[in-house]
N, C-alpha and C positions, 0 to 999 in steps of 0.2 A: 629743118627745125632750128638748128643751132646757129644759123648764119647771122642772126640779129644780135648775137651775144658778143661781148668783148671779155678779154681776160680780166678777171677780178684782181684787185690789189690785195697782195698777200699781207697778212697781219705782221707788223714790224717785229713783234716779239718772236714769231716763228721763223722769220727770216734771220734774225740775230742768232737764234738757236742753231740754225743750219751753218751759218758762218763760223760760229764758235767750234762746232763739231769738226769742221773741215780744216781748222787752223792747227798745223802740226807743232806749234811751239809749246814746249813743256811748261813754261812759266806763265802761260796765259791765265787770266782770271775772268770768271763768269759772274758778273753782277747783274745780269739781264733777267732771265726767266724767274718768275716769282714763286719759287719752291724753297722750302726750308732745307738747309744743308748743314751737316754736322762738321766736326773738325777735319774730317778726311775728304770733304767735298761731296759726300754721299747723302741722298735723301733717304733717311732710315725708316725702317718699319718699326713703329713703337712696340715695346714689349707687351703692353696691354692689348694691342691690336693682334699680335701673334697669338696670344692666349685665347682671345675671343674667337679668332678664326679656327683654332684647333677645337674649341668647344663646339662651334657651329658644325664643323666637318664631322665630329663624332656624333652629334645628335640629329643631323639632317636626315629626313626620311622622304622628302619630296622636293621637286623643283617646279611645282605648279605655280600659277600666278598668285600674287599677294593681294591683288585688287587694284582698281584704277587710281585710288588715292594713296596707295603704297602701304608701307609698314606702319601700322598704327602705333605699336609700341615705341618705334623710333620717333614718330612725330610727337607723341605725348612726352617722351623724355626730352626732346629738344624744347618744347614749350616750357617744361619745368626749368631747364637749364637757362633759357633766355629770359623768361618773363617772371619766374617764381610766382609770388602772390600779388603781382602788381595789377591784375585785371581779373574780372569774373570770367571763369572759363566757359560759361554758357555763351559768351560773346565771341569765343575764338574757334576758328576752323583752320585745319591744316591739310596739306597735301604734300607728298614726297615728290621731289623733282630730281632729274639727273644733274647733280651738282648744284652749287649755289646759282650758277648761271641758268640752269633749268628751272630752279625755283623762281628766280626773277622773271624768266620768260612767262611762266604760268600767271604770275601776278600782273605783269604789264599787259598781257592779252586780255585778262579780265577787266583791267582798268579801261582799256580801249573799248570794250563792250559797254561799260558803264558810261563813259564820257568819250565818244569817238573823236579822235584827233586832239585830245586835251593837251594842254601845255605841261610839259615836265621840266622843272627847273633842276639843272645838274650843276654840281660845283665846278668851278674853273680853277684848276684842271680837275679831271676825274679819270677813273679807269677807262682806257680807250674804247672798250666795248659798250659802255653805257649808251653813248650817242647813237651808234648804228642800230643797237637793239631797239631803242625807242622808235626810231624811224621805221624800222622793219615791222614793228607792231602797229604802226599807224598813228602813233602819238607824235607830239610836236616838241622836240627838245629845245631848250634855251639854257643859257648859263647864268648862274648867280655868282657874285664875287666870293672867293674863298681864300686863296693863298696870295700873299703879297711877296713877290720874288725879291724885293729889296730888303725886307726884314726877315724873310724866310719863316714867316709866322702867319697864322690865320688873321686875315683882315676882317675881324669880327664885326666891327661897326658897319662896314659896307655890306657884309653878308646879312646882318640883321635888318639893316635899312631896306634891302631888297625884299627879304621875307615879309616885312611889315606891309608891303604894297600888294601882296597876293590876295587871292580871294578863294571862295569855295570850289571854283572850277579848276584850280591849279593843283598840280601834284609836285611835291618837293622830294627829290631823291637825296638821301643823306647817308654818309658813311657813318655807321653807328660807332665805330672805333677804328684805330689804325688806318688813317686815310691813305688811300692809294691814288696818286703816286707820291704825295708830299711827305707823309709821316707826321705832319702837323695836325694836331687834334684839338677839339674843343674841351674846355674844362667843364667840370660838373655845373658850375655857376653859369656858364655860357649855354649849356644844354637846358638849364632851367629857363633861360631867357627865350631860347628857340621854342621850347614847349609852350611858353606863355604866348608867344607870337602866333604859333599855329592854332592854339585854342582860340585866340581872339579873331584871327582872319578866317578860320575855317579851311585853310589850305590843307591838302591831304598828305601826310607823311608816308614816304616809302623808304624803308631802311634797308641798306645793303649791309649784312652782317657776315663778312667773310673771314674775319680774323679774331673772333672771340677768344680771349685768353692770351693773345700775342702782344697786348699792349701793357696793361698795368695789372692783369689778373682777371679771372673769370667774373668776379663780382663787379669790379670797377668797370670793366669793358661792357658789361650789360646795363650800365647806368642809363645810357641814353634810351635804349629800348624800353626799359621799365618806366622811366620818367614820362616818356611820351604816351606809353600805354595807359598810364594813370591820369593823363591830362587831356587827351583828345578822345572824341567819340569813335573815330574810325582810323585805322592805319593798317599797313602791311609790312611784313619783314621777310627778306630772303636770306636764309641761313645756309652757310656752307660748312661742311665737315672736312673739306680738303686739307686745310692748313693745320687746324688744331688736333686733328686725328691722324694726319699724314696720309690721307686717303685720296690722293690726287686722281688716280686712275679708276677708282671705284665710283666716283661721281655721286656722292651722297649729299643731297640738299633738302631743305624743308621750306615750303611756302606757308607763311603764317598770315592769316587775315583776321583782324579784329573789327566787328561790326558794332553798331549802336545797341542792338539787343539780340536775343536768341533767334527770333524769327528772321532778322536780317542776316545773321550768321549762317542759318540754314540755306538761305538763297545763295550766299557767297560760296559756301562749300559745294553746293550743287554745280555752280558755274565753274569752280576750279576743276571739279571732276570732269565736266563737259569739255573744257579746254584740253586736259590731258588726253581724253579719249580721242579727240579730233586731231591730236598732234602726234604724240609718241605712244599712245594707247595705255601703257602701263609702265611704271618706273622700275629700274633694276633694283634688286633687293640686297645684294651681298654687302655693300658698304653700309647701308642703313642698318642691317641686322648686326654688323660688327659694333656699330655705335650703340645700338639698343643694348646689347649684351654688356658692354662696358658701363654704360650709365645706370643700368639696373642692378649691377653687382657692386656692393660697397668696396670690396677689396680691389677689383679691377678699376673702379672709378678712382680710388685713391692712388693707384699706381699710375694711371693716365694723368691725373692732375699733377703728380710729382714730375713726370716726364715733360709735361707741357710747361711747368715752371722752369725746368732746366733749359728748355729751348728759349723761352722768353728771356731768362737771365743772360743766356749766351748772346743774344742779339743786343741786349742792353750793354753788355761788356764790350762787344765789338764796336758799338757806336762810340763809346767813351774812348776806346783805344785809338780809333781812327781820328777822332777830333783832337785828342791829345798829341798824336804823332804829327798832324798837320800844323797844329799850334807851335809845337817845338821846332819844326823845320822852317816855318815861315815867320815866327815871332808875331803872329796876327791871330785874331779870334774870328776870322771870317767864316770858318767852318765849324764853330762851336755849336751851331744849331743841330748838327748831326746827333750830338749827345742829348740834346734837349727834346728831340722828337721821339716817337715810339712806334713800335710795329715793325714790319718787315722792310719798309721802304723809306728812302729819303730822296728828295729832289735837289740835286746839287746846284742847279742854276747855271750850268755850263753852256756855252755856245755850241752849236752843232759841229762846227769845225774842230773844237776841242774834243768833243766826244769821238769824232772820226779819227783824230790824231791818236788818241789813247788806244783806239782799237788797232789801227794799222801799225803804229810804231812800238806800242808797249804790250799789245795783246790784252788789254783791259776792255772788256765788253760790257756796255750798258746801253739801255734804250736811248734813242737819239734825243729825247727830251732831257737826258741826264738823270733819269731815275735809276737808283741803284738798289739792288736787293742786298740788304745789310747782312743777311745770313750767308751770302756768298763770299764774304770777305774772308780770305785765308788768314787765320789767326797768327801764323808764324811769318806773314809777309805784310803786315800792316804798315811797317815803315816804308817798304818798297812801294806799296800802293800810294801812300801819301806823297812820296817823292815823284811818282809818275803824274799824279793829279797836279801838283804844283808846277812841275816842268811844263806840262801841256798848257796850263793856263797862262804861264809867263810868256810862252811863245805866241800866244794869241793877243797879248796885251799891246 
């Protein structure tokens, strides 16, 4: 049976994780895997999460199934969080997925049912899993311009020019905030232009919302989703609770679909449930229930929002400190963009030999495209990290 198979290529992030774990050096720095880390290098359990879990444990009376579409209280709370009053709820249908990736999988399976083999436009660059997921679902991925490696900024003119050429049969995958891997994001005015373009061409927006609250705050980071929801007749959003609730291993995601009308929404909702039943049957509940408890309790929600703000501000502080340390040591502004970007990641624009040198000689680990996890920067070793980066790039010059 297996003689026709070949060994699959391992995901580069997980390869890097294994290499880092095997490295005996005490001064090694992990800027690779995309998880939030505190000052000690630990990925913490948020205090609001601990309290919600204790409440769940105390009140639980059963472990029976929650239903094919998942935890309804969770899904409703996520729609409130993401969309507020930007769209008539009769047009919205949701389903819980195993993480943001699971939510995205539900949505793209449904899209391939609606438009088999449809073209999906993905930003260049994008999260590495976007492209293979689209191919596996039967869709046809292509790139649209997004990041200019020379300016370290969004090439918005090129992006918008490409979006303006699309039509009703095209799908556009957009990072709703905190672009991964670049950290370069659209302004609200630019989102307004994107919304106008999509409304004009009829191209279908599919939003990946994995980092709500990690950029400029919950309200600011929801701008794109709400603007598009109020501008186009149909769209989809894949939400992840992994980062902003620190629930990486609980896999709590929400697939959100907005249809033209209530009748269309009922059809889409039935199709999402059908996809789930034919794939993983029913979603896990624990992470979703944690989020539901937090969002429905005013005190716990306030505590969570305060913790989320601390995480966000710490990443902003680390960005500024690293950019300032590099500027001080190099007397140049080449890396000031790190402080200008937002979210968990920045794309440094280093050659692969520089990335490899940093790993082998200095124990500084990052993805081979030079994406760094800002939250992984050790706050007491920013100067040393800046020195390593500059030394490695000078050797390559």
